[in-house]
C-alpha positions as CSV (number, residue, x, y, z in Angstrom):
1,X,31.7,1.3,28.8
2,X,30.6,-1.1,25.9
3,X,27.7,-0.2,23.6
4,X,24.4,-1.9,24.7
5,X,21.2,-3.3,23.4
6,X,19.2,-0.7,25.3
7,X,21.1,2.1,23.9
8,X,20.2,1.1,20.6
9,X,16.7,0.6,21.4
10,X,16.7,4.2,22.9
11,X,18.5,5.7,19.8
12,X,15.8,4.2,17.5
13,X,12.8,5.1,19.6
14,X,14.2,9.0,20.1
15,X,14.8,8.5,16.1
16,X,11.1,7.4,15.6
17,X,9.5,10.1,17.9
18,X,12.0,13.0,17.6
19,X,11.1,13.6,21.1
20,X,12.7,12.4,24.4
21,X,9.4,12.2,26.6
22,X,7.6,10.4,23.8
23,X,10.5,7.7,23.3
24,X,10.2,7.4,27.1
25,X,6.7,6.9,27.4
26,X,7.4,4.1,24.7
27,X,10.0,2.4,26.1
28,X,8.9,2.6,29.7
29,X,11.9,4.6,31.1
30,X,12.2,7.9,32.5
31,X,13.0,10.5,30.4
32,X,16.3,11.3,32.2
33,X,17.3,7.5,31.5
34,X,16.6,8.0,28.1
35,X,18.8,11.1,27.8
36,X,21.4,9.5,29.8
37,X,21.5,6.5,27.5
38,X,21.8,8.5,24.5
39,X,24.2,10.6,25.6
40,X,26.5,7.6,26.7
41,X,25.8,6.2,23.2
42,X,26.8,9.4,21.5
43,X,30.1,9.4,24.0
44,X,31.1,6.2,22.9
45,X,30.8,6.6,19.4
46,X,32.5,10.4,19.5
47,X,29.3,11.5,17.4
48,X,26.6,13.5,17.6
49,X,23.5,11.4,16.7
50,X,20.8,14.4,16.8
51,X,20.4,18.0,16.1
52,X,18.0,19.7,18.5
53,X,15.6,22.1,16.2
54,X,13.0,23.8,18.1
55,X,11.8,21.3,20.2
56,X,12.3,18.3,18.1
57,X,15.4,15.7,17.8
58,X,16.3,15.4,14.3
59,X,19.0,12.8,13.0
60,X,22.4,14.2,12.1
61,X,24.4,12.7,9.2
62,X,26.0,10.4,12.0
63,X,22.6,9.5,12.9
64,X,21.2,8.4,9.5
65,X,24.4,6.3,8.9
66,X,23.7,4.3,12.4
67,X,20.0,4.1,11.7
68,X,20.2,1.2,9.3
69,X,22.8,-1.1,11.2
70,X,21.0,-0.3,14.6
71,X,17.7,-1.6,12.7
72,X,19.2,-4.5,11.8
73,X,21.1,-5.1,15.1
74,X,17.7,-5.4,17.1
75,X,15.9,-7.4,14.1
76,X,18.5,-9.6,14.3
77,X,17.9,-10.1,18.4
78,X,14.6,-10.5,17.9
79,X,15.7,-13.6,15.3
80,X,18.2,-14.9,17.8
81,X,15.1,-14.8,20.7
82,X,12.7,-16.4,18.2
83,X,15.2,-19.6,17.9
84,X,14.6,-20.7,21.2
85,X,11.5,-18.9,22.5
86,X,9.2,-21.1,20.4
87,X,7.4,-18.1,20.1
88,X,4.0,-17.5,17.9
89,X,3.8,-13.8,17.4
90,X,6.0,-11.7,14.6
91,X,7.3,-8.3,14.5
92,X,6.9,-6.5,11.2
93,X,5.7,-2.9,10.3
94,X,3.8,-3.0,7.3
95,X,2.4,0.3,5.4
96,X,0.4,-0.1,2.2
97,X,-1.0,2.7,0.0
98,X,-4.7,3.4,-0.4
99,X,-6.0,1.0,-3.3
100,X,-4.4,-2.0,-1.5
101,X,-5.4,-1.0,2.0
102,X,-8.9,-0.4,0.6
103,X,-9.5,-3.5,-1.6
104,X,-6.8,-6.3,-0.7
105,X,-5.5,-5.8,2.7
106,X,-8.4,-7.4,4.5
107,X,-8.2,-10.7,2.5
108,X,-4.5,-10.8,2.5
109,X,-4.6,-10.2,6.5
110,X,-7.3,-12.7,6.7
111,X,-5.4,-15.5,5.2
112,X,-1.8,-14.8,6.6
113,X,-3.2,-14.5,10.3
114,X,-4.5,-18.2,9.4
115,X,-1.3,-19.3,8.0
116,X,1.0,-17.7,10.6
117,X,-1.3,-17.2,13.7
118,X,0.2,-13.3,13.9
119,X,-0.3,-10.1,12.1
120,X,2.0,-7.1,11.4
121,X,1.5,-3.5,12.9
122,X,-0.2,-1.9,9.7
123,X,-0.9,1.6,8.6
124,X,-2.7,3.1,5.3
125,X,-1.0,6.1,3.5
126,X,-0.4,7.6,0.3
127,X,2.7,6.7,-1.6
128,X,5.1,9.9,-0.6
129,X,4.0,8.8,3.5
130,X,4.9,5.3,2.6
131,X,8.4,6.4,1.2
132,X,9.0,8.8,4.2
133,X,8.4,5.7,6.8
134,X,10.6,3.3,4.6
135,X,13.4,5.9,4.6
136,X,13.1,6.5,8.4
137,X,12.8,2.7,9.2
138,X,9.6,3.1,10.9
139,X,8.1,1.2,8.5
140,X,9.9,-2.1,7.7
141,X,8.1,-3.1,4.3
142,X,5.6,-1.7,2.2
143,X,3.0,-2.8,-0.7
144,X,2.5,0.3,-3.4
145,X,0.5,0.7,-6.3
146,X,2.6,3.7,-7.5
147,X,6.4,4.1,-8.9
148,X,9.0,4.8,-6.0
149,X,11.7,6.6,-7.4
150,X,14.2,7.5,-4.3
151,X,17.4,5.8,-4.7
152,X,17.3,4.4,-1.1
153,X,14.5,2.6,-1.8
154,X,13.9,-0.7,-3.9
155,X,11.0,-2.4,-5.1
156,X,10.2,-5.8,-6.3
157,X,7.1,-6.7,-8.8
158,X,4.2,-8.5,-7.0
159,X,1.0,-8.7,-9.3
160,X,-0.8,-6.8,-11.9
161,X,-3.7,-4.1,-11.2
162,X,-6.2,-3.4,-13.9
163,X,-7.4,0.0,-13.9
164,X,-10.9,0.5,-15.1
165,X,-13.4,3.6,-15.7
166,X,-16.8,3.1,-13.2
167,X,-19.9,4.4,-13.2
168,X,-23.1,3.7,-11.0
169,X,-25.3,0.8,-12.3
170,X,-27.9,1.8,-14.8
171,X,-25.5,4.5,-16.6
172,X,-25.7,5.0,-20.0
173,X,-21.8,4.5,-20.9
174,X,-22.0,1.1,-19.4
175,X,-23.5,-0.6,-22.7
176,X,-20.6,-0.7,-25.3
177,X,-17.7,1.0,-25.4
178,X,-17.2,4.8,-24.8
179,X,-15.3,7.1,-26.9
180,X,-13.0,9.2,-25.6
181,X,-15.1,12.3,-26.9
182,X,-18.2,10.6,-24.6
183,X,-15.8,10.4,-22.1
184,X,-14.8,13.9,-22.2
185,X,-18.0,15.1,-21.7
186,X,-18.6,13.4,-18.7
187,X,-18.0,14.7,-14.7
188,X,-15.3,13.0,-12.9
189,X,-14.2,12.3,-9.1
190,X,-11.1,11.4,-9.0
191,X,-8.0,11.0,-6.1
192,X,-6.3,14.2,-5.3
193,X,-3.3,15.2,-6.9
194,X,-0.1,13.8,-6.4
195,X,-1.6,10.3,-5.7
196,X,-0.2,7.2,-7.4
197,X,-3.7,6.7,-8.8
198,X,-4.4,10.1,-10.0
199,X,-0.9,10.3,-11.6
200,X,-2.0,7.4,-13.7
201,X,-5.1,8.6,-14.5
202,X,-3.5,11.9,-16.0
203,X,-0.9,9.8,-17.9
204,X,-3.3,7.0,-19.5
205,X,-7.0,8.7,-19.8
206,X,-6.4,12.6,-19.0
207,X,-4.4,12.8,-22.1
208,X,-7.1,11.8,-24.3
209,X,-9.7,14.0,-23.3
210,X,-10.8,17.3,-24.6
211,X,-12.3,18.4,-21.6
212,X,-11.5,17.5,-17.8
213,X,-14.6,18.2,-16.3
214,X,-13.1,16.9,-12.7
215,X,-15.9,18.3,-10.1
216,X,-13.8,16.5,-6.9
217,X,-10.4,15.4,-5.8
218,X,-10.9,13.1,-2.9
219,X,-8.5,11.3,-0.5
220,X,-10.9,8.6,0.2
221,X,-12.1,5.9,-1.9
222,X,-14.9,4.8,0.1
223,X,-16.0,8.4,-0.3
224,X,-15.1,8.4,-4.0
225,X,-17.3,5.3,-4.4
226,X,-20.5,6.7,-2.5
227,X,-20.2,9.8,-4.7
228,X,-20.2,7.6,-7.8
229,X,-22.9,5.3,-6.7
230,X,-25.1,8.6,-6.1
231,X,-24.6,9.2,-9.7
232,X,-22.1,12.2,-9.2
233,X,-19.9,11.0,-11.9
234,X,-17.2,8.7,-13.1
235,X,-14.1,7.5,-11.3
236,X,-10.9,5.7,-12.1
237,X,-10.1,3.0,-10.1
238,X,-9.1,-1.1,-9.6
239,X,-11.2,-3.6,-11.1
240,X,-11.5,-5.4,-8.0
241,X,-13.7,-2.8,-6.6
242,X,-16.5,-4.4,-9.3
243,X,-16.2,-7.3,-7.0
244,X,-16.5,-6.3,-3.9
245,X,-19.6,-7.3,-1.9
246,X,-20.7,-4.2,-0.6
247,X,-19.6,-1.9,-3.5
248,X,-19.9,-4.1,-6.2
249,X,-23.3,-4.5,-6.8
250,X,-23.8,-1.0,-7.5
251,X,-21.2,-0.2,-10.0
252,X,-20.6,-1.1,-13.5
253,X,-17.4,-0.8,-15.8
254,X,-17.3,1.6,-18.6
255,X,-15.5,0.1,-21.5
256,X,-12.8,2.4,-22.9
257,X,-11.2,2.0,-26.3
258,X,-8.1,0.7,-24.4
259,X,-6.9,-1.2,-21.2
260,X,-4.9,-0.2,-18.5
261,X,-3.0,-2.3,-16.1
262,X,-0.3,-1.2,-13.5
263,X,1.9,-3.1,-11.4
264,X,1.8,-3.6,-7.4
265,X,5.0,-3.9,-6.0
266,X,7.0,-4.7,-2.4
267,X,9.1,-1.6,-1.3
268,X,11.7,-1.8,1.2
269,X,15.1,0.3,2.2
270,X,18.2,-0.9,0.7
271,X,19.6,-1.4,3.9
272,X,16.8,-3.3,5.2
273,X,17.7,-6.3,7.0
274,X,15.5,-9.1,6.0
275,X,14.5,-10.7,9.6
276,X,12.6,-13.9,9.3
277,X,9.6,-12.4,10.1
278,X,9.9,-10.0,7.0
279,X,11.2,-13.1,4.8
280,X,8.1,-15.2,6.1
281,X,5.8,-12.4,5.0
282,X,7.1,-11.7,1.7
283,X,7.2,-15.5,0.6
284,X,3.5,-15.8,1.9
285,X,2.8,-12.6,-0.1
286,X,4.1,-13.9,-3.6
287,X,2.1,-17.4,-3.2
288,X,-1.2,-15.6,-2.3
289,X,-0.7,-13.3,-5.0
290,X,0.2,-16.2,-7.6
291,X,-3.2,-17.8,-6.2
292,X,-5.1,-14.6,-6.5
293,X,-4.8,-14.1,-10.0
294,X,-5.4,-17.6,-10.9
295,X,-8.8,-17.4,-9.2
296,X,-9.3,-13.8,-11.0
297,X,-8.4,-15.4,-14.6
298,X,-10.8,-18.2,-13.9
299,X,-13.5,-16.1,-12.8
300,X,-13.1,-13.8,-16.2
301,X,-13.3,-17.1,-18.3
302,X,-16.3,-18.4,-16.4
303,X,-17.7,-14.3,-16.9
304,X,-16.8,-14.5,-20.9
305,X,-18.5,-18.0,-21.2
306,X,-21.5,-16.9,-19.7
307,X,-21.6,-13.9,-21.9
308,X,-21.1,-15.9,-24.7
309,X,-24.1,-18.1,-24.1
310,X,-26.3,-15.4,-23.3
311,X,-25.6,-13.6,-26.5
312,X,-25.7,-16.4,-28.9
313,X,-28.8,-16.8,-30.8
314,X,-30.7,-19.8,-30.0
315,X,-30.2,-22.6,-32.7
316,X,-34.2,-23.0,-32.8
317,X,-34.5,-19.0,-34.0
318,X,-34.7,-19.7,-37.7
319,X,-37.4,-22.3,-37.2
320,X,-41.4,-21.5,-37.9
321,X,-43.4,-23.2,-35.4
């Protein structure tokens, strides 16, 4: 008996869910049929693909070796079907870290849906969770703001992201450039420890502060911004929040002695097959990112010119009426 696509589907479903019953439900099969397909596949290959541990089915070493090939096989099958089906829907699983999910994903998906006619399946999680989903092939591609150091994952640079200190509108530090000593006396509301944004804060700003008066560690940007608007402290966040139509009008940038920029990147498994849907999404995102940076550059120039006009003295100021 030859290995079948159905057996590969079963294998991937069980690897994703770590449970026969849940996999059977996802595949619209009976639990016994899923178990039989898995047993036949293991018999054909002559290896054990899963280890049974406390009611869970965890990939064995042989199962981990098979996973990339099985994933590629199913995606190549989808590509073959799309050659002649004329389908207009794509199949892609995207994961984003919180900054991207909170401030960029809605605009990106709006424009991609208008361009391609479909949207990927999406999830938002922290960097560690995103990396884990890439490693087990439950995510095809991710967009992350932090460094990913796992040797099985690769990153490709996308666009830059300026990070700024933000205060509520009317805060005393929003006039002029704040000193490190002034910032040391402020209360801070930050992302949780271990998040990419918090790591970046600790490495870039935390080293300059003589005191760390962190009153809250929160894993939600919306909650952090709400607390800032209520005057509870300062935070460190993407500069793009200042142009958000809902939050931006209530926030102001605190100018620091230095500027801070990080790299947003695509991240994938080294062995990930780049399906036609994945390649189309990557190509669109690269173009979209270039256009976004151009718009932001033009906006900054307009803001600088407006500020110069506002602050320059009138040419009539020296005349006596």
